[in-house]
N, C-alpha and C positions, 0 to 999 in steps of 0.2 A: 187443523190447517195444514193445506198442503201446499208444498211450494212445489211451480211449475220447471220445467225444464229451462227455461231464461233467467229464471231466479236466480237459479243455481249456478248456470254458468255467469253472469253476472257479480254475485258475491264471491266466486272464483277467482275471477279476473280484477274483482278489487283487492284481493287478500296477496295476491302474485305481486300485483301492482305495488302495493303497500310497502311489501318483501323485499323489493328490489330497491324501492325510496330508503329503507333504511339499510340496504347495505351498500349504497351508494354513500351515504352519508359518513357510513361506519370508515370505506375507502379513503372518502374525503378525510376524514378528523386523523387517519394515521400518522403517524408522526412522519416527517420528512427525513431522507437523509443528511446525515450531520458529521462532517468527518473535519482531523484537525491536526496539524502536523505539531510535533515536539521533541526533544531531546536532540537537538540538531547539534551535530559536534563536527569537527574534523581531527581526526586520529592520523600523525605523519609517521609513514614508514622511511625511518634517517637514512636507513642504509641506501635507500633509492631514490630519497628525496620524493617520495608520490604521497598524494595524500588522500586518504580516505575518508568520503564523505558518508556521515551516519544519520540517521531521521527516523525517527517511531510515526506511524500512522494510528491515529487513536480513532475508533468508530464513538462518538457521543450520540448516536441516533437509540432510538428504544427498539430498534430492530435490525436484522441480521443484514449484513451491506454486501454484495457478492464484487470485489473489486476485479476488472476485465484485464486493465492495463495502468501504469504507472510510465510517466514522460516527465524528462528533466528536459528544463530550458534554462540558457542564462542569456540573456539581452536578447530575446525573442528567440533564439535558435536552440534547435533540439539539442540537447549534448547526451552521449552516451560513455557508459565505460569504459576506460581507455585500454582494459585489458590486463593489468598491472597484476601479478601474481609476487606476494614477495618468497624470497628464498628462504632456505635455513641455511645459506650463506656461512661459512669457516673461514678464515684467510688462512691463506697459503703458507705452507712452512717455506723458508728461503732454501734452496739448493734441490728443491725436490720437486719432480712433477705429482704427488700424490698429497690429499689434502687430508693429514689426519683429522677424524671427527672424534670428538670427546663430548660431555654431557656440558664442557663449560663453555664449549665454541660452537654449540647448537643452539639457535635463538628460538625462543616460543613465537611464535606467529599466529597465536590461536586469535587474537584479538586484532589482528591484521588481516583477514580474509574477508572478501567482498560478500555481500548476500543480497544479491540483484533479486527482483522481481522475477520469478518465474514463470506464472501463466495464473490460470484463474484463482481467486483466494476468497472466502467464505471467511467474514468479522465479524464477530457474535457482539453484541450490545455491550461496552464497556471494556471491548478485548482492544489489544492493539498487536502491531506487527512492526518491527525494525527492520527496516531494510539499508544498506550500503553501496556504495560504489565510489571505485577510483576515478576521479573526473579530474579533468586538467583546469577548469576553472566551478568555482562555485555555484550550487542551481538558485537562480533566484526564486521560480516557480517551479511546482510539481501541481501536475497535472493530473488526474484520477479521472479513468472510466469506471464507473460503476453500474450496476446494472440493476433498475427496480422495476416496473411498468416498460422501461424504455432504457436505453443507456441514456447516464448524465453523466456531463464534464466537472468537476469540482476545481476549481484550483487555489490552491495553497500555496501562501509566501513564507519557506521557510526563512529563518534568521541564523547562520553559522556564523554570527560576529564577526564581521568581517567588513 
């Protein structure tokens, strides 16, 4: 039994069409991006009366997610880090211009440094990233722009307990 060229072309086209349909079904079945915000807390820099707002973004998806941007909002307005940087401030001694610095008067600021989103970040499934900002008002919305086949905006509602 010999096949003519038309039969071979038709069989090839049918196999190709079946492969395309199977691939499309796999793409549609692929898990969607699911992100969550957790561990929201406020840390106060008592020396300067500034508040560091910290939160964790958690990837609940079964796939890696590329975060392109993070925007913070309060009452519908975008808010930004106010630029506060805690100092190693030590009290001045009376009667002198020089500040004596010793280990008892230099404060530990490691827990007071902000960690803003700096650029495109890949978050693997089950992985989390922690960010913190010095803000004049707590955010009531966090908008993530993530890249899948196209840019997707995800709005999260943090609870800073205020």
